The first five atom37 places (N, CA, C, CB, O) and aatype in JSON, in Angstrom:
{
  "aatype": [20, 20, 20, 20, 20, 20, 20, 20, 20, 20, 20, 20, 20, 20, 20, 20, 20, 20, 20, 20, 20, 20, 20, 20, 20, 20, 20, 20, 20, 20, 20, 20, 20, 20, 20, 20, 20, 20, 20, 20, 20, 20, 20, 20, 20, 20, 20, 20, 20, 20, 20, 20, 20, 20, 20, 20, 20, 20, 20, 20, 20, 20, 20, 20, 20, 20, 20, 20, 20, 20, 20, 20, 20, 20, 20, 20, 20, 20, 20, 20, 20, 20, 20, 20, 20, 20, 20, 20, 20, 20, 20, 20, 20, 20, 20, 20, 20, 20, 20, 20, 20, 20, 20, 20, 20, 20, 20, 20, 20, 20, 20, 20, 20, 20, 20, 20, 20, 20],
  "atom_mask": [
    [1, 1, 1, 1, 1],
    [1, 1, 1, 1, 1],
    [1, 1, 1, 1, 1],
    [1, 1, 1, 1, 1],
    [1, 1, 1, 1, 1],
    [1, 1, 1, 1, 1],
    [1, 1, 1, 1, 1],
    [1, 1, 1, 1, 1],
    [1, 1, 1, 1, 1],
    [1, 1, 1, 1, 1],
    [1, 1, 1, 1, 1],
    [1, 1, 1, 1, 1],
    [1, 1, 1, 1, 1],
    [1, 1, 1, 1, 1],
    [1, 1, 1, 1, 1],
    [1, 1, 1, 1, 1],
    [1, 1, 1, 1, 1],
    [1, 1, 1, 1, 1],
    [1, 1, 1, 1, 1],
    [1, 1, 1, 1, 1],
    [1, 1, 1, 1, 1],
    [1, 1, 1, 1, 1],
    [1, 1, 1, 1, 1],
    [1, 1, 1, 1, 1],
    [1, 1, 1, 1, 1],
    [1, 1, 1, 1, 1],
    [1, 1, 1, 1, 1],
    [1, 1, 1, 1, 1],
    [1, 1, 1, 1, 1],
    [1, 1, 1, 1, 1],
    [1, 1, 1, 1, 1],
    [1, 1, 1, 1, 1],
    [1, 1, 1, 1, 1],
    [1, 1, 1, 1, 1],
    [1, 1, 1, 1, 1],
    [1, 1, 1, 1, 1],
    [1, 1, 1, 1, 1],
    [1, 1, 1, 1, 1],
    [1, 1, 1, 1, 1],
    [1, 1, 1, 1, 1],
    [1, 1, 1, 1, 1],
    [1, 1, 1, 1, 1],
    [1, 1, 1, 1, 1],
    [1, 1, 1, 1, 1],
    [1, 1, 1, 1, 1],
    [1, 1, 1, 1, 1],
    [1, 1, 1, 1, 1],
    [1, 1, 1, 1, 1],
    [1, 1, 1, 1, 1],
    [1, 1, 1, 1, 1],
    [1, 1, 1, 1, 1],
    [1, 1, 1, 1, 1],
    [1, 1, 1, 1, 1],
    [1, 1, 1, 1, 1],
    [1, 1, 1, 1, 1],
    [1, 1, 1, 1, 1],
    [1, 1, 1, 1, 1],
    [1, 1, 1, 1, 1],
    [1, 1, 1, 1, 1],
    [1, 1, 1, 1, 1],
    [1, 1, 1, 1, 1],
    [1, 1, 1, 1, 1],
    [1, 1, 1, 1, 1],
    [1, 1, 1, 1, 1],
    [1, 1, 1, 1, 1],
    [1, 1, 1, 1, 1],
    [1, 1, 1, 1, 1],
    [1, 1, 1, 1, 1],
    [1, 1, 1, 1, 1],
    [1, 1, 1, 1, 1],
    [1, 1, 1, 1, 1],
    [1, 1, 1, 1, 1],
    [1, 1, 1, 1, 1],
    [1, 1, 1, 1, 1],
    [1, 1, 1, 1, 1],
    [1, 1, 1, 1, 1],
    [1, 1, 1, 1, 1],
    [1, 1, 1, 1, 1],
    [1, 1, 1, 1, 1],
    [1, 1, 1, 1, 1],
    [1, 1, 1, 1, 1],
    [1, 1, 1, 1, 1],
    [1, 1, 1, 1, 1],
    [1, 1, 1, 1, 1],
    [1, 1, 1, 1, 1],
    [1, 1, 1, 1, 1],
    [1, 1, 1, 1, 1],
    [1, 1, 1, 1, 1],
    [1, 1, 1, 1, 1],
    [1, 1, 1, 1, 1],
    [1, 1, 1, 1, 1],
    [1, 1, 1, 1, 1],
    [1, 1, 1, 1, 1],
    [1, 1, 1, 1, 1],
    [1, 1, 1, 1, 1],
    [1, 1, 1, 1, 1],
    [1, 1, 1, 1, 1],
    [1, 1, 1, 1, 1],
    [1, 1, 1, 1, 1],
    [1, 1, 1, 1, 1],
    [1, 1, 1, 1, 1],
    [1, 1, 1, 1, 1],
    [1, 1, 1, 1, 1],
    [1, 1, 1, 1, 1],
    [1, 1, 1, 1, 1],
    [1, 1, 1, 1, 1],
    [1, 1, 1, 1, 1],
    [1, 1, 1, 1, 1],
    [1, 1, 1, 1, 1],
    [1, 1, 1, 1, 1],
    [1, 1, 1, 1, 1],
    [1, 1, 1, 1, 1],
    [1, 1, 1, 1, 1],
    [1, 1, 1, 1, 1],
    [1, 1, 1, 1, 1],
    [1, 1, 1, 1, 1],
    [1, 1, 1, 1, 1],
    [1, 1, 1, 1, 1]
  ],
  "atom_positions": [
    [[-15.86, -4.74, 3.01], [-15.55, -3.95, 2.11], [-15.31, -4.94, 0.96], [-14.45, -3.04, 2.51], [-14.67, -5.99, 0.98]],
    [[-15.96, -4.39, -0.01], [-15.46, -5.0, -1.43], [-15.8, -3.97, -2.52], [-16.25, -6.5, -1.84], [-16.6, -3.06, -2.31]],
    [[-14.97, -4.18, -4.0], [-14.71, -3.49, -4.51], [-15.56, -4.39, -6.2], [-13.14, -3.11, -4.1], [-15.18, -5.52, -6.5]],
    [[-16.62, -3.69, -7.03], [-17.45, -4.89, -7.44], [-17.17, -4.0, -9.34], [-19.62, -5.09, -6.42], [-17.26, -2.81, -9.66]],
    [[-16.87, -5.11, -10.06], [-16.46, -4.95, -11.58], [-17.51, -5.92, -12.26], [-14.74, -5.41, -11.95], [-17.55, -7.15, -12.28]],
    [[-18.4, -4.88, -12.84], [-19.07, -5.57, -14.14], [-18.84, -5.9, -15.28], [-19.78, -5.15, -14.48], [-18.45, -4.84, -15.77]],
    [[-18.8, -7.05, -16.5], [-18.84, -7.33, -17.17], [-19.79, -7.76, -17.93], [-18.3, -7.6, -16.99], [-20.88, -7.65, -17.36]],
    [[-19.88, -8.28, -19.15], [-21.04, -8.89, -19.9], [-21.06, -10.48, -19.26], [-20.76, -8.81, -21.72], [-22.14, -11.02, -19.49]],
    [[-20.49, -10.99, -18.82], [-20.66, -12.48, -17.81], [-21.17, -12.06, -16.24], [-18.87, -13.4, -17.61], [-21.84, -12.88, -15.6]],
    [[-20.93, -11.19, -15.85], [-21.37, -11.2, -14.75], [-20.65, -10.06, -13.65], [-21.26, -12.57, -14.44], [-19.9, -9.18, -14.08]],
    [[-20.92, -10.17, -12.42], [-20.22, -9.15, -11.17], [-19.06, -10.06, -10.57], [-21.46, -8.69, -9.72], [-19.02, -11.22, -10.17]],
    [[-18.06, -8.95, -10.7], [-16.95, -9.75, -9.56], [-16.54, -8.83, -8.55], [-15.45, -10.33, -10.24], [-16.57, -7.6, -8.63]],
    [[-16.22, -9.41, -7.77], [-16.41, -8.87, -6.18], [-15.18, -8.92, -5.71], [-17.39, -9.72, -5.16], [-15.05, -10.12, -5.43]],
    [[-13.86, -8.21, -5.35], [-13.05, -8.12, -4.8], [-12.93, -7.77, -3.2], [-12.61, -7.54, -5.51], [-13.5, -6.71, -2.93]],
    [[-12.27, -8.46, -2.01], [-12.57, -7.93, -1.0], [-11.34, -7.19, -0.99], [-12.97, -8.74, 0.07], [-10.42, -7.51, -1.74]],
    [[-11.26, -6.14, -0.1], [-10.24, -5.2, 0.43], [-8.81, -5.79, 0.93], [-10.88, -4.48, 1.6], [-7.75, -5.16, 0.94]],
    [[-8.97, -6.82, 1.24], [-7.77, -7.66, 2.0], [-7.23, -7.97, 0.47], [-8.26, -9.29, 3.22], [-6.03, -7.72, 0.44]],
    [[-7.65, -8.37, -0.62], [-6.66, -9.0, -1.64], [-6.27, -7.55, -2.14], [-7.35, -10.2, -2.94], [-5.06, -7.33, -2.12]],
    [[-6.94, -6.7, -2.49], [-6.15, -5.15, -3.04], [-5.11, -4.81, -2.12], [-7.22, -3.69, -3.06], [-3.91, -4.86, -2.41]],
    [[-5.56, -4.47, -1.02], [-4.71, -3.96, 0.23], [-3.15, -4.85, -0.07], [-5.62, -4.47, 2.01], [-2.04, -4.32, 0.06]],
    [[-3.31, -5.92, -0.38], [-1.84, -7.37, -0.05], [-1.53, -7.05, -1.64], [-2.44, -9.79, 0.47], [-0.34, -7.06, -1.95]],
    [[-2.17, -6.86, -2.35], [-1.33, -6.95, -4.31], [-0.41, -5.33, -3.85], [-3.18, -6.6, -6.51], [0.76, -5.07, -4.13]],
    [[-1.46, -4.42, -3.04], [-0.45, -3.02, -3.08], [0.87, -2.97, -2.09], [-1.4, -1.64, -2.61], [1.84, -2.22, -2.27]],
    [[0.76, -3.7, -1.22], [1.49, -3.99, -0.04], [3.06, -5.09, -0.54], [0.22, -4.84, 1.12], [4.13, -5.0, 0.06]],
    [[2.93, -5.67, -1.26], [3.43, -6.61, -1.91], [4.42, -5.9, -2.8], [2.41, -7.41, -2.54], [5.64, -5.93, -2.63]],
    [[3.76, -5.24, -3.81], [4.51, -4.08, -5.08], [5.26, -3.01, -4.15], [3.12, -3.05, -6.26], [6.39, -2.54, -4.32]],
    [[4.17, -2.67, -2.94], [5.44, -1.28, -2.06], [6.6, -1.98, -1.59], [4.8, -0.36, -0.36], [7.66, -1.56, -2.07]],
    [[6.7, -3.06, -0.67], [7.89, -3.67, -0.28], [9.02, -4.31, -1.37], [7.41, -4.69, 0.57], [10.11, -4.73, -0.99]],
    [[8.61, -4.32, -2.7], [9.62, -4.69, -3.6], [10.49, -3.66, -4.07], [9.08, -5.27, -4.65], [11.61, -3.8, -4.58]],
    [[9.5, -2.01, -3.71], [10.68, -0.59, -4.2], [11.66, -0.92, -3.18], [10.08, 1.37, -4.0], [11.57, -1.39, -2.04]],
    [[13.27, -0.29, -4.38], [14.0, -0.05, -3.1], [14.04, 1.24, -2.1], [15.22, -0.23, -3.45], [13.49, 2.33, -2.25]],
    [[14.59, 0.93, -1.39], [14.77, 2.02, -0.26], [13.75, 1.54, 1.06], [14.27, 3.7, -0.93], [14.08, 1.79, 2.22]],
    [[12.76, 0.98, 0.79], [11.6, 0.78, 1.71], [12.14, -0.44, 2.31], [10.06, 0.64, 1.02], [12.68, -1.4, 1.77]],
    [[11.75, -0.07, 4.17], [12.36, -1.28, 5.01], [10.98, -2.21, 5.13], [13.08, -0.74, 6.72], [10.99, -3.44, 5.16]],
    [[9.74, -1.35, 5.19], [8.68, -2.49, 5.09], [7.27, -1.76, 5.24], [8.89, -3.71, 6.34], [7.2, -0.59, 4.85]],
    [[6.22, -2.33, 5.76], [5.28, -1.37, 6.24], [5.35, -1.29, 7.61], [3.96, -1.65, 5.85], [6.06, -1.93, 8.39]],
    [[4.24, -0.14, 7.89], [4.35, 0.55, 9.18], [3.25, 0.54, 10.08], [4.63, 1.82, 8.99], [2.25, 0.87, 9.44]],
    [[2.96, 0.27, 11.42], [1.62, 0.31, 11.72], [1.96, 1.12, 13.08], [0.8, -1.23, 11.79], [3.07, 0.97, 13.6]],
    [[1.05, 1.93, 13.63], [1.4, 2.66, 14.7], [0.21, 2.33, 15.93], [1.52, 4.25, 14.21], [-1.0, 2.27, 15.77]],
    [[0.98, 2.15, 17.19], [0.41, 1.41, 18.08], [-0.63, 2.51, 18.88], [1.55, 0.67, 18.95], [-0.17, 3.49, 19.47]],
    [[-1.84, 2.25, 18.83], [-2.26, 3.38, 19.23], [-2.24, 3.79, 20.94], [-3.56, 3.38, 18.65], [-2.34, 4.95, 21.36]],
    [[-2.09, 2.59, 21.8], [-1.64, 2.65, 23.11], [-0.74, 3.73, 23.3], [-1.06, 1.46, 23.5], [-1.14, 4.86, 23.58]],
    [[0.92, 3.33, 23.1], [1.78, 3.98, 23.35], [2.01, 5.0, 22.36], [2.68, 3.27, 23.6], [2.93, 5.74, 22.71]],
    [[1.39, 5.36, 21.02], [1.79, 5.55, 19.58], [2.79, 5.72, 19.35], [1.38, 6.35, 18.96], [3.18, 6.87, 19.17]],
    [[3.79, 4.45, 19.22], [4.93, 3.85, 18.6], [4.27, 3.62, 17.19], [5.53, 2.46, 19.4], [3.15, 3.34, 16.77]],
    [[5.64, 3.88, 16.62], [5.71, 3.18, 15.21], [6.15, 1.86, 14.95], [6.49, 3.86, 14.42], [7.38, 1.89, 14.91]],
    [[5.7, 0.63, 14.76], [6.2, -0.62, 14.63], [6.15, -1.28, 13.15], [5.51, -1.41, 15.59], [5.18, -1.27, 12.4]],
    [[7.63, -1.96, 12.88], [7.74, -2.66, 11.16], [6.69, -3.79, 11.15], [9.5, -3.49, 10.68], [6.69, -4.41, 12.22]],
    [[6.05, -4.12, 10.5], [4.94, -5.24, 10.34], [6.11, -6.24, 9.63], [3.32, -4.76, 9.24], [7.15, -6.04, 9.01]],
    [[5.61, -7.04, 9.92], [6.28, -8.66, 9.18], [5.57, -8.74, 7.91], [5.88, -10.34, 10.16], [4.81, -7.82, 7.61]],
    [[5.74, -9.82, 7.05], [5.36, -9.85, 5.89], [3.6, -10.25, 5.34], [6.35, -10.71, 5.49], [2.87, -9.98, 4.38]],
    [[3.5, -11.16, 6.77], [2.42, -11.66, 7.03], [1.08, -10.88, 7.16], [2.69, -12.25, 8.0], [0.01, -11.16, 6.63]],
    [[1.41, -9.72, 8.08], [0.45, -8.64, 8.34], [0.73, -7.03, 7.73], [0.37, -8.59, 9.89], [0.38, -5.95, 8.19]],
    [[1.49, -7.34, 6.56], [1.83, -5.98, 5.69], [0.61, -5.32, 5.78], [2.27, -6.16, 4.03], [0.57, -4.22, 6.34]],
    [[-0.8, -6.04, 5.14], [-2.06, -5.15, 5.38], [-2.31, -3.75, 6.16], [-2.85, -5.94, 5.97], [-2.73, -2.65, 5.81]],
    [[-1.84, -4.34, 7.51], [-2.14, -3.3, 8.57], [-1.65, -1.77, 8.28], [-1.45, -3.79, 9.9], [-2.17, -0.77, 8.78]],
    [[-0.69, -1.79, 7.47], [0.11, -0.68, 7.61], [-0.58, -0.12, 6.23], [1.87, -0.93, 7.74], [0.06, 0.88, 5.88]],
    [[-1.82, -0.45, 5.17], [-2.52, 0.23, 4.42], [-4.06, 0.17, 4.47], [-2.08, -0.05, 3.35], [-4.85, -0.77, 4.49]],
    [[-4.25, 1.77, 4.46], [-5.79, 2.34, 4.7], [-6.07, 2.34, 3.28], [-6.05, 3.98, 5.52], [-5.3, 2.91, 2.5]],
    [[-7.26, 1.66, 2.85], [-7.71, 2.0, 1.69], [-9.4, 1.97, 1.46], [-7.0, 1.12, 0.82], [-10.22, 1.23, 1.99]],
    [[-9.62, 3.18, 0.37], [-10.87, 3.83, 0.3], [-11.56, 3.17, -1.22], [-10.62, 5.63, 0.35], [-10.95, 3.27, -2.28]],
    [[-12.85, 2.55, -1.1], [-13.33, 2.59, -2.72], [-14.09, 3.42, -2.68], [-13.98, 1.43, -3.45], [-14.48, 3.74, -1.56]],
    [[-14.56, 4.04, -3.73], [-15.51, 4.99, -3.88], [-15.86, 5.15, -5.64], [-14.91, 6.38, -3.13], [-15.36, 6.07, -6.3]],
    [[-16.83, 4.07, -6.26], [-17.36, 4.49, -7.53], [-16.12, 3.53, -7.85], [-17.55, 6.28, -8.08], [-15.1, 4.07, -8.29]],
    [[-16.13, 2.31, -7.67], [-14.78, 1.48, -8.31], [-13.58, 2.47, -8.25], [-14.99, 0.97, -10.06], [-12.72, 1.98, -8.99]],
    [[-13.28, 3.2, -7.92], [-11.86, 3.99, -7.86], [-11.18, 3.72, -6.43], [-12.08, 5.76, -8.07], [-11.72, 4.19, -5.42]],
    [[-10.03, 2.98, -6.34], [-9.27, 2.8, -5.19], [-8.66, 4.03, -4.72], [-8.3, 1.83, -5.38], [-8.23, 4.76, -5.61]],
    [[-8.53, 4.37, -3.68], [-7.45, 5.15, -3.24], [-7.37, 4.7, -1.87], [-7.62, 6.68, -3.41], [-8.21, 4.38, -1.03]],
    [[-5.46, 4.83, -1.9], [-4.75, 3.49, -1.1], [-3.84, 4.79, -0.49], [-3.75, 1.85, -2.23], [-3.52, 5.81, -1.09]],
    [[-3.53, 4.39, 0.96], [-2.7, 5.08, 2.24], [-1.45, 4.05, 2.45], [-3.76, 5.2, 3.86], [-1.68, 2.9, 2.83]],
    [[-0.56, 4.35, 2.28], [0.35, 3.51, 2.76], [1.3, 3.95, 3.73], [0.96, 3.06, 1.81], [1.85, 5.03, 3.56]],
    [[1.56, 3.26, 4.73], [2.53, 4.02, 5.99], [3.7, 3.07, 5.97], [1.77, 4.09, 7.77], [3.59, 1.91, 6.37]],
    [[4.86, 3.59, 5.5], [6.08, 2.76, 5.34], [7.14, 3.31, 6.35], [6.62, 2.81, 3.81], [6.92, 4.38, 6.92]],
    [[7.94, 2.82, 6.52], [9.43, 2.62, 6.95], [10.46, 2.93, 6.11], [9.69, 1.36, 7.26], [10.66, 1.87, 5.52]],
    [[11.43, 3.94, 5.6], [12.24, 3.79, 4.58], [13.81, 3.47, 5.43], [12.11, 5.21, 3.55], [14.02, 3.33, 6.63]],
    [[14.61, 3.43, 4.45], [15.91, 3.0, 4.59], [16.69, 4.54, 5.09], [16.48, 2.24, 3.04], [16.31, 5.62, 4.63]],
    [[17.8, 4.43, 6.07], [18.51, 5.62, 6.42], [19.46, 6.19, 5.37], [19.25, 5.37, 7.61], [20.49, 5.51, 5.38]],
    [[19.52, 7.21, 4.44], [20.42, 7.76, 3.62], [19.58, 7.5, 2.08], [22.01, 7.0, 3.86], [20.3, 7.21, 1.12]],
    [[18.64, 7.56, 1.93], [17.54, 7.54, 0.55], [17.14, 8.62, 0.36], [16.27, 6.73, 0.57], [16.97, 9.52, 1.18]],
    [[16.89, 8.59, -1.04], [15.69, 10.03, -1.09], [14.73, 9.38, -1.17], [15.62, 11.23, -2.32], [14.54, 8.4, -1.9]],
    [[13.69, 10.12, -0.06], [12.26, 10.12, 0.19], [11.82, 10.26, -0.59], [11.71, 10.76, 0.86], [10.67, 9.82, -0.67]],
    [[12.42, 10.97, -1.75], [10.69, 11.5, -2.64], [10.94, 10.71, -3.68], [10.3, 13.4, -3.29], [10.02, 10.42, -4.45]],
    [[12.48, 10.15, -3.91], [12.28, 9.7, -5.42], [11.83, 7.96, -4.49], [14.18, 9.88, -6.88], [11.57, 7.16, -5.38]],
    [[11.75, 7.54, -3.63], [11.41, 6.36, -2.78], [9.96, 6.49, -3.39], [11.64, 6.47, -0.94], [9.62, 5.86, -4.39]],
    [[8.99, 7.52, -2.6], [7.55, 7.93, -3.16], [7.32, 7.87, -4.22], [7.13, 9.03, -3.01], [6.16, 7.54, -4.51]],
    [[8.11, 8.08, -5.13], [7.42, 8.32, -6.55], [7.42, 6.96, -7.14], [8.23, 9.42, -7.58], [6.49, 6.79, -7.92]],
    [[8.28, 5.87, -6.97], [8.55, 4.72, -7.26], [7.45, 3.87, -6.78], [9.77, 4.42, -6.81], [6.68, 3.34, -7.58]],
    [[7.34, 3.67, -5.28], [6.66, 3.29, -4.94], [5.09, 4.07, -5.44], [7.16, 3.15, -3.82], [5.36, 3.68, -6.57]],
    [[4.27, 4.52, -5.54], [3.16, 5.71, -6.36], [3.2, 4.82, -7.69], [3.86, 7.75, -6.66], [2.45, 3.85, -7.77]],
    [[4.06, 5.14, -8.72], [4.32, 4.61, -10.01], [3.65, 2.96, -9.78], [6.13, 4.75, -10.41], [2.65, 2.45, -10.29]],
    [[4.5, 2.48, -8.97], [4.87, 0.73, -9.01], [3.21, 0.18, -8.39], [6.63, 0.14, -7.55], [2.6, -0.72, -8.97]],
    [[2.61, 0.93, -7.09], [1.66, 0.05, -6.65], [0.24, 0.5, -7.79], [1.41, 0.29, -4.82], [-0.57, -0.31, -8.24]],
    [[0.26, 1.74, -8.0], [-0.78, 2.12, -8.97], [-0.85, 1.01, -9.98], [-0.5, 3.5, -9.67], [-1.94, 0.51, -10.24]],
    [[0.37, 0.55, -10.64], [0.35, -0.35, -12.17], [-0.34, -1.69, -11.39], [2.32, -0.76, -13.1], [-1.35, -2.3, -11.73]],
    [[0.57, -1.93, -10.2], [-0.08, -3.4, -10.0], [-1.29, -3.37, -9.72], [0.46, -4.22, -9.0], [-2.04, -3.96, -10.49]],
    [[-1.68, -2.92, -8.92], [-3.41, -2.61, -8.63], [-4.37, -2.86, -10.01], [-3.68, -0.73, -8.13], [-5.17, -3.78, -10.18]],
    [[-4.0, -1.71, -11.01], [-4.74, -1.16, -12.24], [-4.43, -3.05, -12.84], [-3.78, 0.65, -13.32], [-5.36, -3.76, -13.23]],
    [[-2.88, -3.55, -12.77], [-3.02, -4.63, -13.83], [-3.56, -6.07, -13.3], [-1.58, -4.84, -14.49], [-4.04, -6.95, -14.01]],
    [[-3.38, -6.11, -11.86], [-3.71, -7.3, -11.5], [-5.19, -7.52, -10.92], [-2.74, -7.66, -10.62], [-5.72, -8.63, -11.07]],
    [[-6.04, -6.23, -10.08], [-7.15, -6.71, -9.94], [-8.22, -5.62, -10.67], [-7.32, -7.01, -8.46], [-9.41, -5.41, -10.4]],
    [[-7.35, -4.98, -11.71], [-8.52, -4.31, -12.68], [-9.3, -3.02, -12.46], [-9.58, -5.23, -12.77], [-10.01, -2.41, -13.27]],
    [[-8.98, -2.71, -11.04], [-9.6, -1.63, -10.83], [-8.54, 0.1, -10.87], [-10.29, -2.06, -9.4], [-7.32, 0.28, -10.78]],
    [[-9.46, 0.88, -11.0], [-8.55, 2.25, -11.31], [-8.25, 2.53, -10.26], [-9.08, 3.48, -11.96], [-9.08, 2.28, -9.39]],
    [[-7.33, 2.98, -9.96], [-6.38, 3.97, -8.69], [-6.66, 5.34, -9.1], [-4.43, 3.77, -8.68], [-6.61, 5.79, -10.25]],
    [[-7.11, 6.22, -7.52], [-7.39, 7.49, -8.08], [-6.36, 7.95, -7.19], [-8.92, 8.14, -8.04], [-5.73, 8.83, -7.77]],
    [[-6.04, 7.81, -6.34], [-4.22, 8.21, -5.44], [-3.85, 7.06, -4.68], [-4.16, 9.66, -4.04], [-4.52, 6.08, -4.38]],
    [[-2.55, 7.39, -4.4], [-1.64, 6.49, -3.62], [-1.29, 7.81, -2.65], [-0.21, 5.63, -4.59], [-0.83, 8.88, -3.05]],
    [[-1.56, 7.51, -1.54], [-0.64, 8.79, -0.69], [0.52, 7.66, 0.57], [-2.26, 10.23, 0.59], [0.27, 6.62, 1.2]],
    [[1.47, 8.3, 0.5], [2.96, 7.74, 1.07], [2.97, 8.42, 2.85], [4.62, 8.59, -0.17], [3.07, 9.6, 3.19]],
    [[2.89, 7.77, 3.33], [3.1, 8.52, 5.08], [4.54, 7.35, 5.33], [1.14, 8.15, 6.71], [4.56, 6.12, 5.37]],
    [[5.69, 8.47, 5.46], [6.84, 7.84, 5.9], [6.64, 8.05, 7.8], [8.34, 8.69, 5.06], [6.61, 9.1, 8.45]],
    [[6.51, 6.43, 8.35], [6.74, 7.16, 9.52], [7.75, 6.54, 10.65], [5.41, 7.39, 10.08], [7.68, 6.3, 11.86]],
    [[8.56, 6.42, 9.81], [9.85, 6.03, 10.5], [11.24, 6.05, 9.22], [9.54, 4.28, 11.25], [11.14, 5.96, 7.99]],
    [[12.72, 6.23, 10.21], [13.44, 5.7, 9.34], [14.26, 4.68, 10.31], [14.23, 6.78, 8.5], [14.33, 4.67, 11.54]],
    [[14.9, 3.79, 9.3], [15.62, 2.91, 9.75], [17.14, 2.98, 9.63], [15.16, 1.9, 9.27], [17.7, 3.03, 8.53]],
    [[17.76, 3.0, 10.77], [19.2, 2.71, 10.77], [19.65, 1.96, 11.01], [19.82, 3.15, 11.18], [19.35, 1.65, 12.16]],
    [[20.7, 0.99, 10.34], [21.3, -0.28, 10.29], [22.37, 0.59, 11.07], [21.61, -1.18, 8.74], [22.65, 1.76, 10.8]],
    [[22.99, -0.31, 12.24], [24.77, 0.37, 12.47], [25.22, -0.52, 13.43], [25.02, 2.18, 13.19], [26.37, -0.43, 13.87]]
  ]
}
């Protein structure tokens, strides 16, 4: 799946993996987020993804060159989830629009877990 941008010089195709990686790196830089999450289909457990595979925690849809992103995250215990989600939404939206040149229709945050350090 790719997103296509047209200008006077031609057509630019951006692979979904690139857009997901931009969104993932922007999200994990936000305060309070431990990392991206992926659900194991077999047993239903949620696991913390390593940096190399963070795009597995992102679902993306492209419709008329507008991107919709679903981010599955794990947050740190004791943080304000609403504030974290607002920060991630604005940061990811800005990063994707700035670096990929695509309009972001919406960013949905799914908190799949809370990490307690102890």
